[in-house]
PDB file with one MODEL, atoms N, CA, C and O in Angstrom:
MODEL        1
ATOM      1  N   MET A   1      87.669  -0.154  -7.697  1.00  0.00           N
ATOM      2  CA  MET A   1      86.620   0.345  -8.561  1.00  0.00           C
ATOM      3  C   MET A   1      86.888  -0.144  -9.980  1.00  0.00           C
ATOM      4  O   MET A   1      87.996  -0.004 -10.497  1.00  0.00           O
ATOM      5  N   THR A   2      85.908  -0.694 -10.574  1.00  0.00           N
ATOM      6  CA  THR A   2      86.048  -1.169 -11.944  1.00  0.00           C
ATOM      7  C   THR A   2      85.193  -0.323 -12.874  1.00  0.00           C
ATOM      8  O   THR A   2      84.312   0.419 -12.440  1.00  0.00           O
ATOM      9  N   LEU A   3      85.470  -0.452 -14.142  1.00  0.00           N
ATOM     10  CA  LEU A   3      84.663   0.259 -15.124  1.00  0.00           C
ATOM     11  C   LEU A   3      83.230  -0.257 -15.148  1.00  0.00           C
ATOM     12  O   LEU A   3      82.303   0.478 -15.488  1.00  0.00           O
ATOM     13  N   LEU A   4      83.055  -1.517 -14.787  1.00  0.00           N
ATOM     14  CA  LEU A   4      81.705  -2.077 -14.717  1.00  0.00           C
ATOM     15  C   LEU A   4      80.878  -1.371 -13.649  1.00  0.00           C
ATOM     16  O   LEU A   4      79.725  -1.008 -13.886  1.00  0.00           O
ATOM     17  N   MET A   5      81.473  -1.178 -12.472  1.00  0.00           N
ATOM     18  CA  MET A   5      80.764  -0.472 -11.393  1.00  0.00           C
ATOM     19  C   MET A   5      80.445   0.960 -11.805  1.00  0.00           C
ATOM     20  O   MET A   5      79.357   1.468 -11.535  1.00  0.00           O
ATOM     21  N   LEU A   6      81.400   1.600 -12.459  1.00  0.00           N
ATOM     22  CA  LEU A   6      81.189   2.968 -12.921  1.00  0.00           C
ATOM     23  C   LEU A   6      80.025   3.024 -13.910  1.00  0.00           C
ATOM     24  O   LEU A   6      79.166   3.901 -13.821  1.00  0.00           O
ATOM     25  N   GLY A   7      80.005   2.092 -14.841  1.00  0.00           N
ATOM     26  CA  GLY A   7      78.919   2.036 -15.819  1.00  0.00           C
ATOM     27  C   GLY A   7      77.572   1.746 -15.184  1.00  0.00           C
ATOM     28  O   GLY A   7      76.559   2.332 -15.566  1.00  0.00           O
ATOM     29  N   LEU A   8      77.562   0.844 -14.216  1.00  0.00           N
ATOM     30  CA  LEU A   8      76.306   0.530 -13.530  1.00  0.00           C
ATOM     31  C   LEU A   8      75.757   1.739 -12.780  1.00  0.00           C
ATOM     32  O   LEU A   8      74.547   1.964 -12.761  1.00  0.00           O
ATOM     33  N   PHE A   9      76.634   2.505 -12.170  1.00  0.00           N
ATOM     34  CA  PHE A   9      76.173   3.676 -11.440  1.00  0.00           C
ATOM     35  C   PHE A   9      75.775   4.817 -12.372  1.00  0.00           C
ATOM     36  O   PHE A   9      74.953   5.654 -12.000  1.00  0.00           O
ATOM     37  N   VAL A  10      76.342   4.863 -13.568  1.00  0.00           N
ATOM     38  CA  VAL A  10      75.876   5.833 -14.554  1.00  0.00           C
ATOM     39  C   VAL A  10      74.436   5.492 -14.947  1.00  0.00           C
ATOM     40  O   VAL A  10      73.586   6.377 -15.042  1.00  0.00           O
ATOM     41  N   ILE A  11      74.173   4.214 -15.173  1.00  0.00           N
ATOM     42  CA  ILE A  11      72.810   3.777 -15.507  1.00  0.00           C
ATOM     43  C   ILE A  11      71.875   4.020 -14.328  1.00  0.00           C
ATOM     44  O   ILE A  11      70.753   4.493 -14.510  1.00  0.00           O
ATOM     45  N   PHE A  12      72.336   3.695 -13.115  1.00  0.00           N
ATOM     46  CA  PHE A  12      71.523   3.885 -11.911  1.00  0.00           C
ATOM     47  C   PHE A  12      71.203   5.362 -11.689  1.00  0.00           C
ATOM     48  O   PHE A  12      70.053   5.714 -11.426  1.00  0.00           O
ATOM     49  N   GLY A  13      72.201   6.217 -11.794  1.00  0.00           N
ATOM     50  CA  GLY A  13      71.992   7.648 -11.603  1.00  0.00           C
ATOM     51  C   GLY A  13      71.089   8.237 -12.676  1.00  0.00           C
ATOM     52  O   GLY A  13      70.243   9.082 -12.383  1.00  0.00           O
ATOM     53  N   GLY A  14      71.263   7.799 -13.909  1.00  0.00           N
ATOM     54  CA  GLY A  14      70.409   8.281 -14.985  1.00  0.00           C
ATOM     55  C   GLY A  14      68.970   7.838 -14.820  1.00  0.00           C
ATOM     56  O   GLY A  14      68.043   8.608 -15.069  1.00  0.00           O
ATOM     57  N   SER A  15      68.784   6.599 -14.401  1.00  0.00           N
ATOM     58  CA  SER A  15      67.426   6.086 -14.188  1.00  0.00           C
ATOM     59  C   SER A  15      66.723   6.828 -13.056  1.00  0.00           C
ATOM     60  O   SER A  15      65.561   7.214 -13.181  1.00  0.00           O
ATOM     61  N   VAL A  16      67.429   7.019 -11.970  1.00  0.00           N
ATOM     62  CA  VAL A  16      66.859   7.759 -10.844  1.00  0.00           C
ATOM     63  C   VAL A  16      66.563   9.204 -11.256  1.00  0.00           C
ATOM     64  O   VAL A  16      65.552   9.777 -10.850  1.00  0.00           O
ATOM     65  N   GLY A  17      67.442   9.779 -12.054  1.00  0.00           N
ATOM     66  CA  GLY A  17      67.223  11.145 -12.530  1.00  0.00           C
ATOM     67  C   GLY A  17      65.990  11.260 -13.400  1.00  0.00           C
ATOM     68  O   GLY A  17      65.214  12.205 -13.254  1.00  0.00           O
ATOM     69  N   VAL A  18      65.800  10.317 -14.299  1.00  0.00           N
ATOM     70  CA  VAL A  18      64.603  10.341 -15.155  1.00  0.00           C
ATOM     71  C   VAL A  18      63.341  10.226 -14.309  1.00  0.00           C
ATOM     72  O   VAL A  18      62.384  10.973 -14.508  1.00  0.00           O
ATOM     73  N   VAL A  19      63.342   9.291 -13.366  1.00  0.00           N
ATOM     74  CA  VAL A  19      62.175   9.141 -12.488  1.00  0.00           C
ATOM     75  C   VAL A  19      61.951  10.411 -11.675  1.00  0.00           C
ATOM     76  O   VAL A  19      60.815  10.859 -11.525  1.00  0.00           O
ATOM     77  N   HIS A  20      63.020  10.989 -11.152  1.00  0.00           N
ATOM     78  CA  HIS A  20      62.923  12.203 -10.341  1.00  0.00           C
ATOM     79  C   HIS A  20      62.310  13.358 -11.137  1.00  0.00           C
ATOM     80  O   HIS A  20      61.389  14.027 -10.668  1.00  0.00           O
ATOM     81  N   PHE A  21      62.829  13.581 -12.334  1.00  0.00           N
ATOM     82  CA  PHE A  21      62.360  14.732 -13.094  1.00  0.00           C
ATOM     83  C   PHE A  21      60.989  14.501 -13.719  1.00  0.00           C
ATOM     84  O   PHE A  21      60.248  15.461 -13.929  1.00  0.00           O
ATOM     85  N   LEU A  22      60.630  13.253 -14.022  1.00  0.00           N
ATOM     86  CA  LEU A  22      59.256  12.989 -14.454  1.00  0.00           C
ATOM     87  C   LEU A  22      58.279  13.194 -13.301  1.00  0.00           C
ATOM     88  O   LEU A  22      57.180  13.712 -13.500  1.00  0.00           O
ATOM     89  N   ALA A  23      58.676  12.790 -12.097  1.00  0.00           N
ATOM     90  CA  ALA A  23      57.826  13.031 -10.926  1.00  0.00           C
ATOM     91  C   ALA A  23      57.719  14.519 -10.636  1.00  0.00           C
ATOM     92  O   ALA A  23      56.664  14.996 -10.217  1.00  0.00           O
ATOM     93  N   LEU A  24      58.796  15.252 -10.856  1.00  0.00           N
ATOM     94  CA  LEU A  24      58.758  16.701 -10.680  1.00  0.00           C
ATOM     95  C   LEU A  24      57.792  17.341 -11.666  1.00  0.00           C
ATOM     96  O   LEU A  24      57.046  18.252 -11.309  1.00  0.00           O
ATOM     97  N   ALA A  25      57.805  16.864 -12.906  1.00  0.00           N
ATOM     98  CA  ALA A  25      56.862  17.376 -13.904  1.00  0.00           C
ATOM     99  C   ALA A  25      55.430  17.037 -13.513  1.00  0.00           C
ATOM    100  O   ALA A  25      54.529  17.861 -13.667  1.00  0.00           O
ATOM    101  N   GLY A  26      55.219  15.823 -13.008  1.00  0.00           N
ATOM    102  CA  GLY A  26      53.887  15.441 -12.538  1.00  0.00           C
ATOM    103  C   GLY A  26      53.453  16.261 -11.336  1.00  0.00           C
ATOM    104  O   GLY A  26      52.280  16.610 -11.204  1.00  0.00           O
ATOM    105  N   ASP A  27      54.389  16.563 -10.471  1.00  0.00           N
ATOM    106  CA  ASP A  27      54.106  17.395  -9.304  1.00  0.00           C
ATOM    107  C   ASP A  27      53.691  18.805  -9.727  1.00  0.00           C
ATOM    108  O   ASP A  27      52.717  19.354  -9.212  1.00  0.00           O
ATOM    109  N   ALA A  28      54.430  19.376 -10.658  1.00  0.00           N
ATOM    110  CA  ALA A  28      54.086  20.720 -11.140  1.00  0.00           C
ATOM    111  C   ALA A  28      52.745  20.724 -11.860  1.00  0.00           C
ATOM    112  O   ALA A  28      51.958  21.660 -11.719  1.00  0.00           O
ATOM    113  N   ASP A  29      52.491  19.674 -12.628  1.00  0.00           N
ATOM    114  CA  ASP A  29      51.209  19.570 -13.318  1.00  0.00           C
ATOM    115  C   ASP A  29      50.061  19.432 -12.317  1.00  0.00           C
ATOM    116  O   ASP A  29      48.984  19.997 -12.510  1.00  0.00           O
ATOM    117  N   GLY A  30      50.303  18.680 -11.257  1.00  0.00           N
ATOM    118  CA  GLY A  30      49.278  18.515 -10.222  1.00  0.00           C
ATOM    119  C   GLY A  30      48.976  19.797  -9.485  1.00  0.00           C
ATOM    120  O   GLY A  30      47.828  20.040  -9.112  1.00  0.00           O
ATOM    121  N   VAL A  31      49.980  20.623  -9.269  1.00  0.00           N
ATOM    122  CA  VAL A  31      49.755  21.913  -8.606  1.00  0.00           C
ATOM    123  C   VAL A  31      48.898  22.809  -9.499  1.00  0.00           C
ATOM    124  O   VAL A  31      47.986  23.484  -9.021  1.00  0.00           O
ATOM    125  N   VAL A  32      49.198  22.809 -10.793  1.00  0.00           N
ATOM    126  CA  VAL A  32      48.435  23.641 -11.722  1.00  0.00           C
ATOM    127  C   VAL A  32      46.991  23.157 -11.819  1.00  0.00           C
ATOM    128  O   VAL A  32      46.059  23.961 -11.854  1.00  0.00           O
ATOM    129  N   ARG A  33      46.814  21.839 -11.860  1.00  0.00           N
ATOM    130  CA  ARG A  33      45.467  21.268 -11.997  1.00  0.00           C
ATOM    131  C   ARG A  33      44.756  21.101 -10.657  1.00  0.00           C
ATOM    132  O   ARG A  33      43.592  20.702 -10.620  1.00  0.00           O
ATOM    133  N   GLN A  34      45.432  21.397  -9.579  1.00  0.00           N
ATOM    134  CA  GLN A  34      44.898  21.308  -8.224  1.00  0.00           C
ATOM    135  C   GLN A  34      44.424  19.894  -7.893  1.00  0.00           C
ATOM    136  O   GLN A  34      43.295  19.683  -7.452  1.00  0.00           O
ATOM    137  N   ASN A  35      45.328  18.928  -8.121  1.00  0.00           N
ATOM    138  CA  ASN A  35      45.049  17.540  -7.744  1.00  0.00           C
ATOM    139  C   ASN A  35      45.104  17.411  -6.230  1.00  0.00           C
ATOM    140  O   ASN A  35      45.424  18.370  -5.527  1.00  0.00           O
ATOM    141  N   GLY A  36      44.792  16.229  -5.737  1.00  0.00           N
ATOM    142  CA  GLY A  36      44.747  15.995  -4.309  1.00  0.00           C
ATOM    143  C   GLY A  36      46.073  16.262  -3.610  1.00  0.00           C
ATOM    144  O   GLY A  36      47.148  16.051  -4.170  1.00  0.00           O
ATOM    145  N   ALA A  37      45.967  16.727  -2.385  1.00  0.00           N
ATOM    146  CA  ALA A  37      47.159  17.072  -1.608  1.00  0.00           C
ATOM    147  C   ALA A  37      47.979  15.831  -1.255  1.00  0.00           C
ATOM    148  O   ALA A  37      49.207  15.898  -1.206  1.00  0.00           O
ATOM    149  N   TRP A  38      47.314  14.699  -1.007  1.00  0.00           N
ATOM    150  CA  TRP A  38      48.043  13.483  -0.645  1.00  0.00           C
ATOM    151  C   TRP A  38      48.874  12.972  -1.810  1.00  0.00           C
ATOM    152  O   TRP A  38      49.996  12.501  -1.621  1.00  0.00           O
ATOM    153  N   ARG A  39      48.329  13.065  -3.007  1.00  0.00           N
ATOM    154  CA  ARG A  39      49.079  12.625  -4.186  1.00  0.00           C
ATOM    155  C   ARG A  39      50.314  13.498  -4.372  1.00  0.00           C
ATOM    156  O   ARG A  39      51.396  13.001  -4.685  1.00  0.00           O
ATOM    157  N   GLN A  40      50.143  14.784  -4.180  1.00  0.00           N
ATOM    158  CA  GLN A  40      51.262  15.709  -4.316  1.00  0.00           C
ATOM    159  C   GLN A  40      52.331  15.432  -3.263  1.00  0.00           C
ATOM    160  O   GLN A  40      53.526  15.450  -3.559  1.00  0.00           O
ATOM    161  N   ALA A  41      51.894  15.180  -2.046  1.00  0.00           N
ATOM    162  CA  ALA A  41      52.851  14.909  -0.963  1.00  0.00           C
ATOM    163  C   ALA A  41      53.607  13.613  -1.223  1.00  0.00           C
ATOM    164  O   ALA A  41      54.813  13.544  -0.982  1.00  0.00           O
ATOM    165  N   LYS A  42      52.914  12.579  -1.713  1.00  0.00           N
ATOM    166  CA  LYS A  42      53.579  11.311  -2.016  1.00  0.00           C
ATOM    167  C   LYS A  42      54.605  11.469  -3.128  1.00  0.00           C
ATOM    168  O   LYS A  42      55.691  10.893  -3.056  1.00  0.00           O
ATOM    169  N   LEU A  43      54.273  12.238  -4.147  1.00  0.00           N
ATOM    170  CA  LEU A  43      55.225  12.459  -5.234  1.00  0.00           C
ATOM    171  C   LEU A  43      56.469  13.190  -4.737  1.00  0.00           C
ATOM    172  O   LEU A  43      57.591  12.827  -5.091  1.00  0.00           O
ATOM    173  N   ARG A  44      56.269  14.214  -3.920  1.00  0.00           N
ATOM    174  CA  ARG A  44      57.411  14.984  -3.422  1.00  0.00           C
ATOM    175  C   ARG A  44      58.310  14.149  -2.528  1.00  0.00           C
ATOM    176  O   ARG A  44      59.528  14.130  -2.703  1.00  0.00           O
ATOM    177  N   VAL A  45      57.712  13.467  -1.579  1.00  0.00           N
ATOM    178  CA  VAL A  45      58.504  12.662  -0.648  1.00  0.00           C
ATOM    179  C   VAL A  45      59.177  11.508  -1.378  1.00  0.00           C
ATOM    180  O   VAL A  45      60.334  11.193  -1.099  1.00  0.00           O
ATOM    181  N   GLY A  46      58.478  10.883  -2.296  1.00  0.00           N
ATOM    182  CA  GLY A  46      59.029   9.758  -3.036  1.00  0.00           C
ATOM    183  C   GLY A  46      60.221  10.133  -3.885  1.00  0.00           C
ATOM    184  O   GLY A  46      61.231   9.428  -3.891  1.00  0.00           O
ATOM    185  N   ARG A  47      60.113  11.237  -4.603  1.00  0.00           N
ATOM    186  CA  ARG A  47      61.238  11.602  -5.477  1.00  0.00           C
ATOM    187  C   ARG A  47      62.437  12.088  -4.681  1.00  0.00           C
ATOM    188  O   ARG A  47      63.577  11.839  -5.074  1.00  0.00           O
ATOM    189  N   ILE A  48      62.207  12.765  -3.588  1.00  0.00           N
ATOM    190  CA  ILE A  48      63.327  13.208  -2.755  1.00  0.00           C
ATOM    191  C   ILE A  48      63.986  12.012  -2.055  1.00  0.00           C
ATOM    192  O   ILE A  48      65.211  11.955  -1.942  1.00  0.00           O
ATOM    193  N   ALA A  49      63.175  11.061  -1.588  1.00  0.00           N
ATOM    194  CA  ALA A  49      63.730   9.876  -0.932  1.00  0.00           C
ATOM    195  C   ALA A  49      64.533   9.029  -1.915  1.00  0.00           C
ATOM    196  O   ALA A  49      65.602   8.527  -1.568  1.00  0.00           O
ATOM    197  N   LEU A  50      64.033   8.868  -3.127  1.00  0.00           N
ATOM    198  CA  LEU A  50      64.750   8.080  -4.125  1.00  0.00           C
ATOM    199  C   LEU A  50      66.075   8.728  -4.502  1.00  0.00           C
ATOM    200  O   LEU A  50      67.090   8.042  -4.625  1.00  0.00           O
ATOM    201  N   THR A  51      66.074  10.029  -4.682  1.00  0.00           N
ATOM    202  CA  THR A  51      67.302  10.740  -5.017  1.00  0.00           C
ATOM    203  C   THR A  51      68.296  10.684  -3.860  1.00  0.00           C
ATOM    204  O   THR A  51      69.492  10.492  -4.080  1.00  0.00           O
ATOM    205  N   THR A  52      67.817  10.849  -2.645  1.00  0.00           N
ATOM    206  CA  THR A  52      68.684  10.782  -1.472  1.00  0.00           C
ATOM    207  C   THR A  52      69.303   9.394  -1.334  1.00  0.00           C
ATOM    208  O   THR A  52      70.491   9.268  -1.035  1.00  0.00           O
ATOM    209  N   PHE A  53      68.501   8.357  -1.549  1.00  0.00           N
ATOM    210  CA  PHE A  53      69.020   6.988  -1.484  1.00  0.00           C
ATOM    211  C   PHE A  53      70.108   6.780  -2.528  1.00  0.00           C
ATOM    212  O   PHE A  53      71.148   6.194  -2.229  1.00  0.00           O
ATOM    213  N   MET A  54      69.881   7.252  -3.743  1.00  0.00           N
ATOM    214  CA  MET A  54      70.870   7.086  -4.803  1.00  0.00           C
ATOM    215  C   MET A  54      72.176   7.791  -4.448  1.00  0.00           C
ATOM    216  O   MET A  54      73.255   7.221  -4.607  1.00  0.00           O
ATOM    217  N   LEU A  55      72.078   9.021  -3.969  1.00  0.00           N
ATOM    218  CA  LEU A  55      73.281   9.780  -3.626  1.00  0.00           C
ATOM    219  C   LEU A  55      74.038   9.153  -2.459  1.00  0.00           C
ATOM    220  O   LEU A  55      75.266   9.077  -2.485  1.00  0.00           O
ATOM    221  N   LEU A  56      73.314   8.704  -1.441  1.00  0.00           N
ATOM    222  CA  LEU A  56      73.971   8.058  -0.303  1.00  0.00           C
ATOM    223  C   LEU A  56      74.635   6.749  -0.707  1.00  0.00           C
ATOM    224  O   LEU A  56      75.766   6.473  -0.306  1.00  0.00           O
ATOM    225  N   PHE A  57      73.939   5.945  -1.495  1.00  0.00           N
ATOM    226  CA  PHE A  57      74.487   4.660  -1.927  1.00  0.00           C
ATOM    227  C   PHE A  57      75.718   4.870  -2.801  1.00  0.00           C
ATOM    228  O   PHE A  57      76.709   4.154  -2.657  1.00  0.00           O
ATOM    229  N   ALA A  58      75.663   5.834  -3.695  1.00  0.00           N
ATOM    230  CA  ALA A  58      76.817   6.116  -4.558  1.00  0.00           C
ATOM    231  C   ALA A  58      77.984   6.685  -3.753  1.00  0.00           C
ATOM    232  O   ALA A  58      79.143   6.391  -4.045  1.00  0.00           O
ATOM    233  N   SER A  59      77.681   7.490  -2.753  1.00  0.00           N
ATOM    234  CA  SER A  59      78.767   8.087  -1.972  1.00  0.00           C
ATOM    235  C   SER A  59      79.521   7.039  -1.159  1.00  0.00           C
ATOM    236  O   SER A  59      80.703   7.217  -0.863  1.00  0.00           O
ATOM    237  N   LEU A  60      78.857   5.966  -0.801  1.00  0.00           N
ATOM    238  CA  LEU A  60      79.531   4.887  -0.073  1.00  0.00           C
ATOM    239  C   LEU A  60      80.502   4.118  -0.962  1.00  0.00           C
ATOM    240  O   LEU A  60      81.371   3.408  -0.457  1.00  0.00           O
ATOM    241  N   GLN A  61      80.365   4.250  -2.274  1.00  0.00           N
ATOM    242  CA  GLN A  61      81.221   3.538  -3.210  1.00  0.00           C
ATOM    243  C   GLN A  61      82.477   4.324  -3.579  1.00  0.00           C
ATOM    244  O   GLN A  61      83.425   3.754  -4.119  1.00  0.00           O
ATOM    245  N   GLY A  62      82.492   5.619  -3.296  1.00  0.00           N
ATOM    246  CA  GLY A  62      83.667   6.429  -3.605  1.00  0.00           C
ATOM    247  C   GLY A  62      83.298   7.661  -4.409  1.00  0.00           C
ATOM    248  O   GLY A  62      82.192   7.779  -4.936  1.00  0.00           O
ATOM    249  N   TRP A  63      84.258   8.578  -4.488  1.00  0.00           N
ATOM    250  CA  TRP A  63      83.967   9.863  -5.113  1.00  0.00           C
ATOM    251  C   TRP A  63      83.769   9.744  -6.620  1.00  0.00           C
ATOM    252  O   TRP A  63      82.958  10.473  -7.189  1.00  0.00           O
ATOM    253  N   ALA A  64      84.489   8.845  -7.275  1.00  0.00           N
ATOM    254  CA  ALA A  64      84.363   8.720  -8.732  1.00  0.00           C
ATOM    255  C   ALA A  64      82.990   8.177  -9.121  1.00  0.00           C
ATOM    256  O   ALA A  64      82.385   8.629 -10.093  1.00  0.00           O
ATOM    257  N   ILE A  65      82.514   7.221  -8.363  1.00  0.00           N
ATOM    258  CA  ILE A  65      81.192   6.661  -8.645  1.00  0.00           C
ATOM    259  C   ILE A  65      80.112   7.672  -8.309  1.00  0.00           C
ATOM    260  O   ILE A  65      79.121   7.779  -9.031  1.00  0.00           O
ATOM    261  N   LEU A  66      80.284   8.413  -7.230  1.00  0.00           N
ATOM    262  CA  LEU A  66      79.330   9.472  -6.898  1.00  0.00           C
ATOM    263  C   LEU A  66      79.289  10.528  -7.997  1.00  0.00           C
ATOM    264  O   LEU A  66      78.212  10.993  -8.373  1.00  0.00           O
ATOM    265  N   LEU A  67      80.434  10.901  -8.505  1.00  0.00           N
ATOM    266  CA  LEU A  67      80.501  11.883  -9.587  1.00  0.00           C
ATOM    267  C   LEU A  67      79.811  11.356 -10.844  1.00  0.00           C
ATOM    268  O   LEU A  67      79.067  12.091 -11.494  1.00  0.00           O
ATOM    269  N   ALA A  68      80.046  10.109 -11.188  1.00  0.00           N
ATOM    270  CA  ALA A  68      79.427   9.520 -12.374  1.00  0.00           C
ATOM    271  C   ALA A  68      77.910   9.457 -12.229  1.00  0.00           C
ATOM    272  O   ALA A  68      77.181   9.786 -13.164  1.00  0.00           O
ATOM    273  N   ALA A  69      77.438   9.039 -11.063  1.00  0.00           N
ATOM    274  CA  ALA A  69      75.995   8.951 -10.833  1.00  0.00           C
ATOM    275  C   ALA A  69      75.356  10.339 -10.853  1.00  0.00           C
ATOM    276  O   ALA A  69      74.261  10.514 -11.387  1.00  0.00           O
ATOM    277  N   MET A  70      76.032  11.311 -10.278  1.00  0.00           N
ATOM    278  CA  MET A  70      75.479  12.666 -10.244  1.00  0.00           C
ATOM    279  C   MET A  70      75.453  13.295 -11.632  1.00  0.00           C
ATOM    280  O   MET A  70      74.487  13.972 -11.984  1.00  0.00           O
ATOM    281  N   LEU A  71      76.494  13.081 -12.421  1.00  0.00           N
ATOM    282  CA  LEU A  71      76.500  13.608 -13.785  1.00  0.00           C
ATOM    283  C   LEU A  71      75.408  12.965 -14.637  1.00  0.00           C
ATOM    284  O   LEU A  71      74.784  13.638 -15.457  1.00  0.00           O
ATOM    285  N   ALA A  72      75.178  11.672 -14.445  1.00  0.00           N
ATOM    286  CA  ALA A  72      74.089  11.006 -15.165  1.00  0.00           C
ATOM    287  C   ALA A  72      72.741  11.533 -14.708  1.00  0.00           C
ATOM    288  O   ALA A  72      71.824  11.673 -15.517  1.00  0.00           O
ATOM    289  N   TRP A  73      72.611  11.827 -13.413  1.00  0.00           N
ATOM    290  CA  TRP A  73      71.368  12.380 -12.873  1.00  0.00           C
ATOM    291  C   TRP A  73      71.098  13.760 -13.481  1.00  0.00           C
ATOM    292  O   TRP A  73      69.959  14.082 -13.819  1.00  0.00           O
ATOM    293  N   ILE A  74      72.141  14.564 -13.616  1.00  0.00           N
ATOM    294  CA  ILE A  74      71.994  15.892 -14.218  1.00  0.00           C
ATOM    295  C   ILE A  74      71.660  15.769 -15.710  1.00  0.00           C
ATOM    296  O   ILE A  74      70.841  16.527 -16.228  1.00  0.00           O
ATOM    297  N   ALA A  75      72.290  14.818 -16.392  1.00  0.00           N
ATOM    298  CA  ALA A  75      72.001  14.609 -17.812  1.00  0.00           C
ATOM    299  C   ALA A  75      70.561  14.148 -18.015  1.00  0.00           C
ATOM    300  O   ALA A  75      69.949  14.446 -19.041  1.00  0.00           O
ATOM    301  N   ALA A  76      70.024  13.425 -17.043  1.00  0.00           N
ATOM    302  CA  ALA A  76      68.634  12.964 -17.144  1.00  0.00           C
ATOM    303  C   ALA A  76      67.669  14.143 -17.179  1.00  0.00           C
ATOM    304  O   ALA A  76      66.604  14.051 -17.789  1.00  0.00           O
ATOM    305  N   ARG A  77      68.021  15.233 -16.541  1.00  0.00           N
ATOM    306  CA  ARG A  77      67.177  16.427 -16.580  1.00  0.00           C
ATOM    307  C   ARG A  77      67.013  16.904 -18.016  1.00  0.00           C
ATOM    308  O   ARG A  77      65.907  17.223 -18.451  1.00  0.00           O
ATOM    309  N   GLN A  78      68.116  16.950 -18.745  1.00  0.00           N
ATOM    310  CA  GLN A  78      68.050  17.395 -20.130  1.00  0.00           C
ATOM    311  C   GLN A  78      67.240  16.428 -20.989  1.00  0.00           C
ATOM    312  O   GLN A  78      66.509  16.850 -21.885  1.00  0.00           O
ATOM    313  N   ILE A  79      67.371  15.144 -20.717  1.00  0.00           N
ATOM    314  CA  ILE A  79      66.601  14.148 -21.463  1.00  0.00           C
ATOM    315  C   ILE A  79      65.113  14.324 -21.222  1.00  0.00           C
ATOM    316  O   ILE A  79      64.320  14.293 -22.163  1.00  0.00           O
ATOM    317  N   VAL A  80      64.725  14.511 -19.958  1.00  0.00           N
ATOM    318  CA  VAL A  80      63.310  14.683 -19.632  1.00  0.00           C
ATOM    319  C   VAL A  80      62.776  15.988 -20.215  1.00  0.00           C
ATOM    320  O   VAL A  80      61.662  16.016 -20.738  1.00  0.00           O
ATOM    321  N   LEU A  81      63.543  17.056 -20.135  1.00  0.00           N
ATOM    322  CA  LEU A  81      63.099  18.320 -20.728  1.00  0.00           C
ATOM    323  C   LEU A  81      62.906  18.177 -22.233  1.00  0.00           C
ATOM    324  O   LEU A  81      61.949  18.714 -22.792  1.00  0.00           O
ATOM    325  N   TYR A  82      63.802  17.463 -22.881  1.00  0.00           N
ATOM    326  CA  TYR A  82      63.675  17.256 -24.319  1.00  0.00           C
ATOM    327  C   TYR A  82      62.452  16.395 -24.635  1.00  0.00           C
ATOM    328  O   TYR A  82      61.715  16.689 -25.576  1.00  0.00           O
ATOM    329  N   ARG A  83      62.235  15.346 -23.861  1.00  0.00           N
ATOM    330  CA  ARG A  83      61.097  14.450 -24.108  1.00  0.00           C
ATOM    331  C   ARG A  83      59.764  15.140 -23.850  1.00  0.00           C
ATOM    332  O   ARG A  83      58.782  14.870 -24.541  1.00  0.00           O
ATOM    333  N   LEU A  84      59.724  16.023 -22.867  1.00  0.00           N
ATOM    334  CA  LEU A  84      58.475  16.730 -22.559  1.00  0.00           C
ATOM    335  C   LEU A  84      58.302  17.981 -23.433  1.00  0.00           C
ATOM    336  O   LEU A  84      57.286  18.672 -23.355  1.00  0.00           O
ATOM    337  N   GLU A  85      59.298  18.251 -24.252  1.00  0.00           N
ATOM    338  CA  GLU A  85      59.274  19.404 -25.174  1.00  0.00           C
ATOM    339  C   GLU A  85      58.994  20.702 -24.444  1.00  0.00           C
ATOM    340  O   GLU A  85      58.121  21.478 -24.832  1.00  0.00           O
ATOM    341  N   VAL A  86      59.757  20.925 -23.370  1.00  0.00           N
ATOM    342  CA  VAL A  86      59.631  22.144 -22.592  1.00  0.00           C
ATOM    343  C   VAL A  86      60.308  23.278 -23.354  1.00  0.00           C
ATOM    344  O   VAL A  86      61.462  23.160 -23.765  1.00  0.00           O
ATOM    345  N   LYS A  87      59.592  24.361 -23.535  1.00  0.00           N
ATOM    346  CA  LYS A  87      60.146  25.518 -24.234  1.00  0.00           C
ATOM    347  C   LYS A  87      60.720  26.475 -23.204  1.00  0.00           C
ATOM    348  O   LYS A  87      60.141  26.689 -22.139  1.00  0.00           O
ATOM    349  N   ARG A  88      61.860  27.042 -23.537  1.00  0.00           N
ATOM    350  CA  ARG A  88      62.476  28.012 -22.624  1.00  0.00           C
ATOM    351  C   ARG A  88      62.065  29.402 -22.990  1.00  0.00           C
ATOM    352  O   ARG A  88      62.480  30.360 -22.338  1.00  0.00           O
TER     353      ARG A  88
ENDMDL
END
């Protein structure tokens, strides 16, 4: 394992996290606005499949890379919440 691989998986996990949480926000917005059921289903399946692929791919590389990708994925949640200006 090199630091380059670790850095790449931090970027990969963060990118997947941003896409996941933006799709989650779109999914929640669609439920409120009562958008089409097919669009909602595609968003849900797509974001879960992308996250699952990222976690499986990172887990095949080792525990340190999986940890780095997962921490970046969790940090992406905070970035998306900040960008969407979600109030608690």
